C-alpha positions in Angstrom: -5.9 -22.5 12.8 -3.6 -22.2 15.9 -1.1 -19.4 15.6 1.9 -18.8 17.9 4.0 -15.9 16.8 6.9 -17.0 19.1 6.8 -20.5 17.5 6.7 -19.0 14.0 9.7 -16.7 14.8 11.6 -19.7 16.2 10.8 -21.9 13.1 11.4 -19.2 10.5 13.8 -16.5 11.8 15.1 -15.7 8.3 11.6 -15.0 7.0 9.7 -13.1 9.7 9.7 -9.3 10.3 8.4 -8.4 13.8 6.3 -5.3 14.2 7.2 -3.1 17.1 5.0 -3.8 20.2 2.2 -1.2 20.1 -1.0 -3.0 19.3 -3.9 -4.0 21.6 -6.0 -7.1 20.8 -9.7 -6.2 20.7 -11.3 -8.9 18.5 -13.1 -12.0 19.5 -10.4 -14.0 17.6 -7.1 -13.5 19.5 -5.1 -15.4 16.8 -5.4 -14.6 13.2 -3.4 -14.7 10.0 -3.6 -14.6 6.2 -2.6 -12.7 3.1 -2.4 -9.0 3.5 -4.6 -6.3 1.8 -3.7 -2.7 2.6 -5.3 0.7 2.9 -3.6 4.0 3.6 -6.0 6.7 5.0 -6.0 9.4 7.6 -9.1 10.1 9.6 -11.3 8.9 6.8 -12.5 5.3 6.7 -14.3 5.4 3.4 -12.0 2.8 1.9 -12.2 0.6 5.0 -16.0 0.5 4.4 -15.5 -0.4 0.7 -13.0 -3.2 1.3 -14.8 -5.0 4.2 -17.8 -5.1 1.9 -15.8 -7.3 -0.5 -15.2 -11.0 -0.1 -12.3 -11.3 2.4 -11.2 -14.8 1.3 -9.3 -15.3 4.5 -7.2 -12.1 4.1 -6.1 -9.7 6.8 -6.8 -6.0 6.3 -3.9 -3.7 7.3 -5.1 -0.1 7.8 -2.4 2.6 7.9 -4.3 5.4 9.6 -1.2 7.4 10.2 -1.2 6.5 13.9 -4.1 8.9 14.4 -5.4 8.8 18.0 -8.2 11.4 17.2 -10.7 9.2 15.2 -11.8 5.6 15.1 -11.2 3.9 11.7 -13.3 0.8 12.6 -16.5 0.3 14.5 -18.8 -2.6 15.2 -20.8 -2.3 11.9 -17.7 -2.5 9.7 -16.1 -5.2 11.8 -19.3 -7.3 11.6 -19.4 -6.8 7.8 -15.7 -7.9 7.6 -16.5 -11.0 9.8 -19.5 -11.9 7.6 -17.5 -11.5 4.4 -14.7 -13.9 5.4 -11.9 -11.6 6.6 -9.6 -13.2 9.2 -8.6 -10.0 10.8 -7.9 -6.2 10.7 -4.8 -4.5 12.0 -5.3 -0.7 12.5 -2.4 1.7 12.9 -4.8 4.0 14.6 -8.0 3.7 16.7 -11.2 1.7 16.7 -14.4 2.1 18.6 -17.3 -0.1 19.8 -14.8 -2.4 21.5 -17.3 -4.4 23.5 -19.3 -5.3 20.4 -16.1 -6.1 18.4 -14.8 -8.4 21.2 -17.8 -10.6 20.6 -17.1 -11.1 16.8 -15.2 -14.0 15.4 -12.7 -11.6 13.9 -9.1 -10.7 14.8 -8.8 -6.9 15.5 -5.7 -5.2 16.8 -5.3 -1.4 17.0 -3.3 1.2 18.9 -6.2 2.2 21.0 -9.9 3.2 21.1 -11.6 6.5 20.5 -15.4 7.2 20.4 -15.4 9.6 17.5 -16.0 8.3 14.0 -14.0 9.4 11.0 -15.2 11.8 8.3 -16.3 10.3 5.0 -14.6 12.1 2.1 -13.4 9.2 0.0 -9.8 10.0 0.7 -7.2 7.2 0.8 -5.3 4.6 -1.2 -5.5 0.8 -1.3 -3.3 -2.1 -2.4 0.1 -0.3 -1.8 3.0 -1.0 0.5 2.6 0.8 3.9 5.2 1.1 6.6 4.8 1.5 10.4 6.1 -0.2 13.5 9.4 -0.8 11.8 7.9 -3.1 9.1 6.7 -2.7 5.5 3.4 -4.5 4.8 2.9 -5.5 1.2 -0.3 -6.7 -0.4 -0.1 -10.5 -0.8 2.5 -11.0 1.9 1.4 -12.8 5.1 0.5 -11.4 8.5 0.2 -13.4 11.7 -1.0 -12.0 15.0 -1.7 -13.2 18.5 -1.4 -11.8 22.0 2.5 -12.0 21.7 2.7 -9.7 18.7 2.4 -9.2 15.0 4.7 -10.6 12.4 5.0 -10.4 8.6 6.4 -12.9 6.1 6.9 -12.9 2.3 5.4 -16.4 2.2 2.9 -18.5 4.2 4.3 -20.0 7.4 1.4 -22.3 8.1 
């Protein structure tokens, strides 16, 4: 699937919501898109581990990590698990680690930055709820499209 967020914005200006520019592309797949699944957590990636172990079915995981720049919410092992389980991509409002390994995976990954420290595992967080950051609300079942130009969200599929 070829994704061009500028072309999607031009074709569907009434549908798209554009996320403020803040994300860096780390994954081996620079273009990705699909239905949204969400997690809200802060410096605890227990739910990320749970969700990437499930069948992704072409979905995109949106992780609201509260913008934390002190811990990595995704590393190479979880990214590989997501890739193997059919996830299209992961958008992290926070940090990731193992960026060299993640860049070699056929998975879209965008995050605010990278940090070498892993999160704690306390089982804290929520899933399948609307989360808001970057000026956009991400709702489970809506659609996210991302490329090197940015990230957009739509209430319906655009491709």
